C-alpha positions in Angstrom: 24.6 -145.8 57.5 24.9 -147.8 54.5 25.4 -145.5 51.7 28.4 -143.8 53.9 29.8 -147.6 54.1 29.3 -147.8 50.2 30.9 -145.1 49.7 34.0 -145.2 52.0 34.2 -149.1 50.0 34.3 -146.9 46.9 36.8 -144.5 47.9 39.0 -147.4 49.3 38.5 -149.2 46.0 39.4 -146.3 43.9 42.5 -145.5 46.1 43.8 -149.4 46.0 43.2 -148.7 41.6 44.9 -145.6 41.9 48.0 -147.5 44.2 47.6 -150.2 41.6 48.1 -148.1 38.5 51.0 -146.4 39.8 52.7 -149.0 41.2 52.3 -150.7 37.3 53.4 -147.5 35.9 56.6 -147.1 38.3 57.5 -150.8 37.3 57.2 -150.3 33.9 59.4 -147.0 33.9 62.2 -149.4 35.7 61.6 -152.1 33.1 62.3 -149.4 31.0 65.2 -148.3 32.3 66.6 -151.6 32.3 65.7 -151.7 28.5 67.9 -148.7 28.1 70.7 -149.9 29.8 70.7 -152.9 27.7 70.0 -151.3 24.6 73.4 -148.9 25.5 75.5 -151.6 26.5 74.8 -153.4 23.0 75.8 -150.6 21.1 78.7 -150.0 23.0 79.8 -153.6 22.4 78.9 -153.1 19.1 80.8 -150.1 18.4 83.6 -151.8 19.8 83.6 -154.9 18.1 83.3 -152.7 14.4 86.7 -150.5 15.6 88.2 -153.9 16.4 87.2 -155.2 13.0 88.5 -151.7 11.6 91.7 -152.0 13.5 92.4 -155.7 12.8 93.2 -155.2 9.0 95.1 -151.7 9.5 97.4 -153.6 11.7 97.4 -156.9 9.1 98.2 -154.0 6.3 101.4 -152.6 8.6 102.8 -155.8 9.5 103.0 -156.9 5.8 104.1 -153.6 4.3 106.7 -154.1 7.1 107.6 -157.5 5.9 107.5 -156.1 2.3 110.2 -153.8 2.8 112.4 -156.1 4.6 112.7 -158.5 2.1 112.9 -155.9 -0.4 116.0 -154.6 1.8 117.5 -158.0 2.0 117.2 -158.7 -1.8 118.9 -155.3 -2.5 121.6 -156.0 0.2 122.3 -159.5 -1.6 122.4 -158.1 -5.2 125.0 -155.3 -4.0 127.2 -158.7 -2.6 126.6 -160.2 -5.7 127.7 -157.5 -7.8 130.8 -156.8 -5.5 131.8 -160.4 -6.0 131.4 -160.2 -9.9 133.4 -157.0 -9.9 136.4 -158.5 -7.5 136.5 -161.6 -10.0 136.5 -159.6 -13.0 139.5 -157.4 -11.5 141.7 -160.6 -10.6 141.0 -162.2 -14.0 142.4 -158.9 -15.7 145.4 -158.5 -13.3 145.9 -162.3 -13.8 145.8 -162.0 -17.4 148.2 -158.6 -17.8 150.6 -160.6 -15.6 150.4 -163.6 -17.4 151.1 -161.7 -20.6 154.2 -160.0 -19.2 155.6 -163.3 -17.8 155.1 -165.0 -20.8 156.6 -162.2 -23.0 159.5 -162.2 -20.3 160.1 -166.6 -21.0 159.4 -166.0 -25.0 162.5 -163.5 -24.9 164.5 -165.6 -22.7 164.0 -169.0 -24.8 165.2 -166.9 -27.8 168.4 -165.6 -26.2 168.8 -169.4 -25.2 168.3 -170.4 -29.0 170.3 -168.0 -30.4 173.2 -168.9 -28.0 173.2 -172.0 -28.9 173.0 -171.5 -32.7 176.3 -169.3 -31.9 178.0 -172.2 -30.5 177.0 -174.4 -33.4 178.0 -172.2 -35.8 181.2 -171.5 -34.1 182.3 -175.3 -33.8 180.9 -175.9 -37.7 183.5 -172.5 -38.2 186.5 -174.0 -36.5 185.6 -177.5 -38.0 185.6 -175.8 -41.6 188.7 -173.8 -40.7 190.8 -176.7 -39.6 190.3 -178.5 -43.2 190.7 -175.2 -45.4 194.0 -174.9 -43.3 194.9 -178.4 -43.9 194.2 -177.8 -47.6 194.7 -174.4 -48.6 197.5 -173.5 -45.8 198.5 -170.0 -44.2 197.1 -167.8 -46.5 194.1 -169.4 -46.9 193.6 -169.4 -43.4 194.0 -165.4 -43.1 191.2 -165.2 -45.5 189.0 -167.2 -43.1 189.7 -165.6 -40.2 188.8 -162.2 -41.5 185.3 -163.8 -42.6 184.8 -165.5 -39.4 185.5 -161.7 -37.8 182.8 -160.2 -40.2 180.4 -162.9 -39.4 180.9 -162.4 -35.7 180.4 -158.6 -36.0 177.1 -159.4 -37.7 175.8 -161.7 -35.2 176.5 -159.5 -32.5 174.9 -156.7 -34.2 171.7 -159.3 -34.7 172.0 -159.9 -31.0 171.9 -156.4 -30.4 169.0 -155.8 -32.5 166.7 -158.8 -31.0 167.8 -157.8 -27.6 166.5 -154.4 -28.3 162.8 -156.0 -29.9 162.8 -158.4 -26.2 161.2 -157.0 -23.3 163.0 -156.9 -19.4 160.4 -155.8 -16.9 161.1 -155.7 -13.0 158.8 -156.4 -10.3 159.0 -153.7 -7.5 156.9 -155.0 -4.1 156.0 -153.3 -0.8 155.4 -150.0 -2.1 153.4 -147.4 0.0 149.9 -147.2 -1.1 150.3 -143.5 -2.1 152.8 -144.5 -4.4 152.5 -143.0 -8.2 154.0 -143.4 -11.5 155.4 -140.2 -11.0 157.4 -141.3 -7.2 157.9 -144.1 -9.0 160.1 -142.4 -12.1 161.9 -140.1 -9.4 163.2 -143.0 -7.1 164.6 -144.6 -10.2 165.6 -141.5 -12.1 169.1 -142.7 -12.2 168.6 -145.8 -13.8 165.4 -144.1 -16.1 163.1 -147.1 -16.9 161.2 -147.0 -20.3 157.7 -147.3 -18.7 155.9 -147.8 -15.2 153.0 -149.7 -14.7 151.4 -149.2 -11.3 148.7 -151.7 -10.0 146.0 -149.6 -8.6 142.4 -150.6 -7.6 139.4 -150.6 -9.7 137.8 -147.2 -10.0 140.6 -145.1 -7.9 144.3 -144.1 -8.3 145.3 -145.8 -5.2 148.0 -148.3 -5.6 147.8 -152.1 -4.3 151.4 -152.3 -2.9 153.3 -153.3 -6.4 154.0 -152.3 -9.6 156.3 -153.2 -13.1 159.0 -151.7 -14.6 159.9 -151.9 -17.9 163.6 -151.2 -19.3 164.4 -150.9 -22.9 167.9 -152.6 -22.6 169.2 -155.7 -20.8 172.2 -154.1 -18.7 169.7 -151.2 -17.3 167.0 -154.1 -15.8 170.7 -155.8 -14.1 171.7 -152.7 -12.6 168.1 -152.2 -11.3 168.1 -155.7 -9.7 171.5 -154.8 -8.3 171.5 -151.5 -7.2 167.7 -150.8 -5.8 166.6 -154.1 -4.2 166.1 -153.0 -0.5 166.5 -149.5 -1.3 164.4 -147.0 0.8 161.2 -145.5 -1.5 160.0 -142.4 -0.3 157.7 -139.9 -1.8 157.0 -137.7 1.0 153.4 -138.9 1.5 153.9 -142.1 3.5 156.6 -142.8 6.2 160.2 -144.4 4.2 159.8 -148.0 3.3 162.2 -150.7 1.5 161.3 -152.3 -1.4 161.8 -155.8 -3.2 162.9 -155.3 -6.7 162.7 -159.0 -8.4 162.2 -160.7 -11.7 158.6 -161.2 -12.5 157.2 -163.9 -10.8 153.5 -163.5 -12.7 149.8 -164.3 -11.5 148.0 -166.1 -14.2 150.6 -169.1 -15.4 150.6 -172.6 -13.5 152.8 -174.4 -15.2 155.6 -176.3 -12.7 158.4 -175.5 -15.5 157.6 -171.9 -15.4 157.6 -171.8 -11.7 161.0 -173.7 -11.9 162.6 -171.2 -14.1 161.6 -168.3 -12.1 162.7 -169.8 -9.0 166.4 -170.7 -10.3 166.5 -167.3 -11.8 166.0 -165.7 -8.4 168.3 -168.0 -6.4 170.9 -166.9 -8.9 170.3 -163.4 -8.4 170.4 -163.9 -4.6 173.4 -165.5 -4.7 174.8 -162.8 -7.1 173.6 -160.0 -4.5 175.6 -162.5 -1.4 178.6 -162.5 -3.2 178.6 -159.0 -4.1 178.2 -158.1 -0.8 181.2 -160.1 0.6 183.4 -158.7 -1.9 182.3 -155.3 -0.9 183.1 -156.2 2.6 186.4 -157.4 1.9 187.4 -155.0 -0.5 186.0 -151.8 -0.5 186.6 -149.6 -3.8 187.2 -146.1 -4.4 183.7 -145.5 -5.1 182.2 -146.6 -2.0 185.0 -144.5 -0.2 183.6 -141.5 -2.2 180.2 -142.4 -1.3 180.9 -142.7 2.3 182.8 -139.2 2.2 179.7 -137.7 0.7 181.1 -137.7 -3.0 178.5 -138.6 -5.9 179.6 -139.3 -9.5 177.5 -138.8 -13.0 175.7 -141.8 -13.8 176.0 -142.1 -17.6 173.6 -143.9 -19.7 171.9 -145.3 -16.3 174.6 -147.2 -15.6 177.0 -146.9 -12.2 180.5 -145.9 -12.7 181.9 -149.1 -10.7 180.3 -151.3 -13.3 181.0 -149.1 -16.5 184.4 -151.7 -17.4 182.1 -154.4 -16.6 178.5 -154.1 -18.0 179.2 -154.5 -22.1 177.5 -152.2 -24.7 177.7 -149.4 -21.9 177.7 -145.6 -23.3 
């Protein structure tokens, strides 16, 4: 009996030991599984962090590139604006200089004419006084010789004045032109009183008209006829609708002296008064030329002067 019990005990102890070993093995397996899970989680977190670190500098570089490109674009825009401003200012200064030169030339020509008129008057006065003194001394015979000398001197002065008139410049401002106007279309409009030269104000880098021009004549009388006959005439170049143009004495754009402005104001006022008087006279006493014009008849303009003005204009040909 004792041996049997010992055997049972031994068996029970062996089974208990085996059960304990299996439990410890199971526990170790569970621990290993949890450890593996932790390791996997840690590896995943490390991978995420490494990816995040790699993505952050790329995002920073992209944002920097965007900022740099935007800054470059803004700089290029500023540079373009500054260039445009500089070009506009240069164009303005060029136009002002050219217009001021034209005005200065006109003023100089007018001043010369005024000086010549004053000299003529003074010379005539001196001649009259000398003639009177000679008449008292020498009598009628000497008077005849003096008259001949005076007429010869007057003829010489007239020739000199014509020569100086040729040297002077006679420029007219033409405004309210269409942007399609060209030198050829302006010359065609003024073909009955042809100008010596035409200068159209155009935009920089193109042939587009800026709406005004300067026309120059080789004779004072032609400039006067242009001012009287072509002011508020209908300009039609076939490209733009017909429009009424202004023909005035040049005002220029460069000079700022009060004396020049007052002079030009007086001239244009006189010109307006002359035009008003001419209109009133035409309304009161319509001439044969006006009747023929109404009936559709046209007369040839000889020498660029209207037939109604040939008898009035000095030096017409």
